[in-house]
C-alpha positions as CSV (number, residue, x, y, z in Angstrom):
1,M,173.9,142.5,67.0
2,Q,175.9,140.8,69.8
3,L,175.2,141.9,73.4
4,A,177.3,141.1,76.5
5,N,175.8,138.6,78.9
6,S,177.5,140.4,81.8
7,V,175.9,143.8,81.2
8,G,172.5,144.9,82.6
9,T,169.7,143.0,84.2
10,W,167.4,140.5,82.6
11,E,164.7,143.1,82.3
12,A,167.1,145.5,80.5
13,V,168.3,142.9,78.1
14,R,164.7,141.8,77.4
15,E,163.6,145.3,76.7
16,L,166.4,145.9,74.3
17,A,165.8,142.6,72.5
18,V,162.1,143.5,72.0
19,A,163.2,146.9,70.6
20,L,165.7,145.3,68.2
21,D,163.0,142.9,67.1
22,A,160.6,145.7,66.4
23,Q,163.3,147.8,64.7
24,G,163.9,145.1,62.2
25,W,167.4,143.8,63.1
26,H,168.3,140.5,61.6
27,S,169.8,138.6,64.5
28,L,170.7,138.9,68.2
29,W,173.6,137.0,69.8
30,L,174.9,136.5,73.3
31,P,178.4,135.3,74.1
32,D,178.6,132.0,76.1
33,H,180.9,133.1,78.9
34,L,180.8,132.3,82.6
35,L,182.9,135.3,83.5
36,P,183.5,138.6,81.7
37,P,186.5,138.2,79.4
38,P,189.6,140.4,80.1
39,K,189.0,144.1,79.5
40,R,185.2,143.6,79.4
41,G,184.3,143.8,83.1
42,D,185.1,142.8,86.6
43,E,184.7,139.2,87.6
44,S,182.4,140.1,90.4
45,Q,179.7,141.6,88.2
46,P,176.6,139.5,87.3
47,T,177.2,137.2,84.4
48,Y,174.2,135.2,83.2
49,D,173.9,131.9,81.4
50,A,173.5,132.8,77.7
51,W,171.2,129.8,76.8
52,T,168.8,130.5,79.6
53,F,168.6,134.1,78.6
54,L,168.0,133.1,75.0
55,A,165.1,131.0,76.0
56,G,163.5,134.0,77.6
57,L,164.2,136.1,74.6
58,A,162.7,133.4,72.3
59,V,159.3,133.9,73.9
60,S,159.7,137.7,74.2
61,T,160.4,138.3,70.5
62,R,158.7,137.4,67.2
63,R,161.0,137.4,64.3
64,I,164.6,138.2,65.2
65,K,167.1,135.3,64.9
66,L,168.8,134.1,68.1
67,G,172.1,132.3,68.9
68,C,175.3,132.1,71.0
69,L,178.4,133.6,69.5
70,V,179.8,131.2,70.4
71,S,179.2,128.4,72.8
72,A,182.4,126.9,74.2
73,N,182.6,123.2,73.2
74,T,184.3,122.5,76.6
75,F,181.2,123.6,78.6
76,R,178.7,120.9,77.5
77,P,178.7,117.6,75.6
78,P,177.7,118.4,71.9
79,A,174.7,116.1,71.9
80,L,173.3,118.0,75.0
81,L,174.0,121.3,73.3
82,A,172.2,120.2,70.2
83,K,169.2,119.1,72.3
84,M,169.2,122.6,74.0
85,A,169.3,124.3,70.6
86,C,166.5,122.2,69.2
87,T,164.4,122.8,72.3
88,L,164.9,126.5,71.8
89,D,163.9,126.1,68.2
90,A,160.6,124.7,69.4
91,M,160.1,128.0,71.2
92,A,161.3,130.1,68.2
93,P,160.9,128.0,65.1
94,G,163.5,128.7,62.4
95,R,165.2,131.4,64.4
96,V,168.0,129.5,66.2
97,T,171.6,129.2,65.3
98,L,173.9,126.9,67.3
99,G,177.2,128.7,67.5
100,L,180.2,126.5,68.5
101,G,183.9,127.2,69.2
102,A,186.9,125.5,70.6
103,A,187.0,127.8,73.7
104,W,189.9,130.1,74.6
105,F,189.2,131.7,78.0
106,E,191.1,129.5,80.4
107,R,190.3,131.5,83.6
108,E,186.5,130.8,83.4
109,H,187.3,127.0,83.1
110,R,189.6,127.1,86.1
111,A,187.2,129.1,88.1
112,F,184.3,126.6,87.7
113,G,186.3,123.4,87.7
114,L,185.9,122.7,83.9
115,D,188.6,120.9,81.9
116,F,190.7,123.0,79.6
117,P,192.8,120.8,77.4
118,G,195.6,122.0,75.2
119,L,194.9,123.7,71.9
120,R,195.4,120.6,69.8
121,E,192.9,118.6,71.8
122,R,190.4,121.4,71.9
123,Q,190.6,121.6,68.1
124,D,190.2,117.8,67.8
125,R,187.2,118.0,70.2
126,L,185.6,120.8,68.2
127,E,185.8,118.9,64.9
128,E,184.3,115.8,66.5
129,A,181.6,117.8,68.2
130,A,180.7,119.5,64.9
131,A,180.5,116.1,63.2
132,S,178.3,114.7,66.0
133,I,175.9,117.7,65.9
134,R,175.7,117.6,62.1
135,A,174.8,113.9,62.4
136,L,172.1,114.5,65.0
137,L,170.6,117.3,62.9
138,T,170.6,115.6,59.5
139,E,171.3,111.8,59.5
140,P,168.7,109.1,59.6
141,L,167.5,108.3,63.1
142,P,168.6,106.8,65.4
143,V,172.2,108.0,65.1
144,T,175.1,105.8,66.0
145,R,178.6,107.3,65.5
146,E,182.0,106.2,66.6
147,S,184.1,109.0,68.1
148,R,187.0,109.3,70.5
149,Y,185.3,112.0,72.5
150,Y,181.6,112.1,71.6
151,P,180.3,108.7,70.5
152,L,176.6,108.3,69.8
153,D,174.7,105.0,70.4
154,R,171.3,104.8,68.7
155,A,170.5,108.3,69.6
156,P,166.8,109.0,68.6
157,F,167.1,112.8,68.9
158,N,163.6,114.2,68.7
159,P,162.7,117.0,68.2
160,R,165.2,118.1,65.6
161,G,164.0,121.5,64.5
162,A,165.5,123.8,61.8
163,V,168.7,124.7,63.7
164,S,171.7,126.1,61.8
165,L,175.3,125.2,62.9
166,L,177.8,128.1,63.1
167,I,181.5,127.5,63.7
168,G,183.3,130.5,65.2
169,G,187.0,131.1,64.7
170,G,189.4,131.9,62.0
171,G,192.2,129.3,62.5
172,E,193.1,128.5,58.9
173,K,194.4,125.0,59.4
174,R,191.8,123.5,61.7
175,T,188.8,125.8,62.5
176,L,188.1,126.8,59.0
177,R,188.5,123.2,57.8
178,T,185.9,122.2,60.5
179,A,183.6,124.9,59.3
180,A,184.0,123.8,55.7
181,R,183.1,120.2,56.6
182,Y,180.2,120.7,58.9
183,A,178.9,124.3,59.3
184,D,176.1,126.2,57.7
185,I,177.8,129.4,58.8
186,S,181.4,130.4,59.4
187,N,182.1,133.3,61.7
188,V,185.5,135.1,61.7
189,Q,187.2,138.2,63.0
190,G,189.9,140.4,61.5
191,I,190.7,143.4,59.3
192,L,190.1,143.4,55.6
193,P,193.4,141.7,54.5
194,D,192.9,139.0,57.1
195,I,189.3,138.3,56.0
196,A,190.3,138.2,52.3
197,R,192.8,135.5,53.1
198,K,190.5,133.5,55.4
199,M,187.7,133.5,52.8
200,T,190.1,132.1,50.2
201,V,191.3,129.4,52.7
202,L,187.6,128.6,53.6
203,D,186.9,128.1,49.8
204,E,189.8,125.7,49.5
205,H,188.7,123.7,52.5
206,C,185.2,123.5,51.1
207,R,186.4,122.2,47.8
208,A,188.7,119.6,49.5
209,A,185.6,118.5,51.5
210,G,183.5,118.2,48.3
211,R,181.3,121.1,49.2
212,D,180.3,124.1,47.1
213,P,181.9,127.1,48.9
214,R,178.7,129.0,48.4
215,S,176.9,126.6,50.7
216,V,178.7,128.1,53.7
217,R,177.4,131.4,54.8
218,R,180.1,133.9,55.8
219,S,179.8,136.2,58.8
220,L,182.0,138.6,60.8
221,A,182.0,139.6,64.4
222,W,183.4,143.1,65.0
223,V,183.1,145.8,67.7
224,F,181.8,149.2,66.6
225,H,181.7,152.7,67.9
226,L,179.2,155.2,66.4
227,T,180.2,158.9,66.5
228,D,179.9,161.9,64.2
229,D,182.9,163.5,66.0
230,A,185.9,163.1,63.7
231,E,188.4,163.6,66.5
232,E,186.7,161.1,68.7
233,A,186.6,158.6,65.9
234,A,190.3,159.0,65.1
235,L,191.2,158.5,68.8
236,K,189.1,155.4,69.0
237,R,190.6,153.9,65.8
238,A,194.1,154.5,67.2
239,E,193.1,152.8,70.4
240,W,191.6,149.8,68.7
241,G,194.3,149.5,65.9
242,P,197.5,150.8,67.3
243,D,199.6,148.6,64.9
244,L,197.6,149.6,61.8
245,S,198.3,152.3,59.4
246,R,195.8,155.3,59.3
247,E,194.6,154.0,56.0
248,E,193.9,150.5,57.3
249,R,192.1,151.9,60.3
250,L,189.8,153.8,58.1
251,R,189.2,150.9,55.8
252,S,188.8,148.1,58.4
253,L,187.5,149.5,61.7
254,L,183.8,150.1,62.4
255,V,184.3,153.5,64.0
256,G,182.7,156.7,62.9
257,S,179.5,158.0,61.5
258,V,176.7,155.8,60.1
259,D,177.9,156.6,56.6
260,H,181.4,155.6,57.4
261,L,180.3,152.3,59.0
262,R,178.3,151.6,55.9
263,Q,181.3,152.2,53.8
264,V,183.5,149.9,55.9
265,A,180.9,147.2,55.9
266,S,180.7,147.3,52.1
267,G,184.4,146.4,52.0
268,Y,183.8,143.3,54.0
269,E,180.7,142.5,51.9
270,A,182.8,142.6,48.7
271,L,184.9,139.8,50.2
272,G,181.8,137.6,50.6
273,I,180.8,138.5,54.2
274,E,177.0,138.2,54.3
275,E,176.4,139.3,57.9
276,I,178.2,141.4,60.4
277,M,177.5,140.8,64.1
278,L,178.1,144.2,65.7
279,Q,179.5,143.7,69.2
280,T,178.5,146.2,72.0
281,K,177.9,146.6,75.7
282,S,175.3,149.4,75.2
283,L,171.7,148.9,76.2
284,D,170.6,152.2,74.6
285,T,167.7,151.4,72.3
286,R,168.0,154.8,70.6
287,L,171.5,154.0,69.5
288,Y,170.4,150.9,67.6
289,Q,167.4,152.7,66.1
290,T,169.7,155.4,64.7
291,L,172.1,152.8,63.5
292,H,169.5,150.5,61.9
293,Q,167.9,153.5,60.1
294,G,171.2,154.6,58.8
295,L,172.4,151.2,57.6
296,A,169.1,149.9,56.2
């Protein structure tokens, strides 16, 4: 489940996280944004730092896995981000995933004086950041690594923890190649035909990197809308997929009853998707109880 970090108070988010933990949800994710993205809220509304929230959730929950979906590589040096993730792992052992992406939301960078390079440089930086984080998590210590953007000089890096690295994004030339080389988990978005193609591309990148494609866990981030009202569901599907055929909306969009959501999810599962992060703004614990019971 992925919540918004610009919806609700700390107390409300904590209450929901405790409920999700008790209900048996597998994982809880926060987006790493400094402003609400377009169409997700007004800039003036409270927007909290995701990693600080995750630290609070780590000590408030017992078993649910935690992570950012995803952290913008442009916000922090990768070694610092790795240190943050391993510190969080000390608070929630074995439950932390470090999600990393190239960044896309230019407005939040300009608002807070952060550099926002062109796409090619952001992709170069993402690949180097992933390589540095992988080295810090796995290579013999201390770690020295030459890098244009993120060199390491005898970095001792302790504690390490059992942190997983997730690369978010579906760019088929660069992002999926970075995931194939360095990630434990790849996270993508898209309808069924898109995902089928991306999974094939990811497999090819894994083989080119000398990795078993099965060693990269596959995940999908997708918004959902739960309703038993067929007319409401049809309207929502048309809103979310105006360029899709009715058949493709039914096959690919997570809109409708619990049974329909399960059916759609099974289509992605057949393509190799092992986890779907359901994206939502709702803080209604009853909604998630109903959904978890129906999907379990």
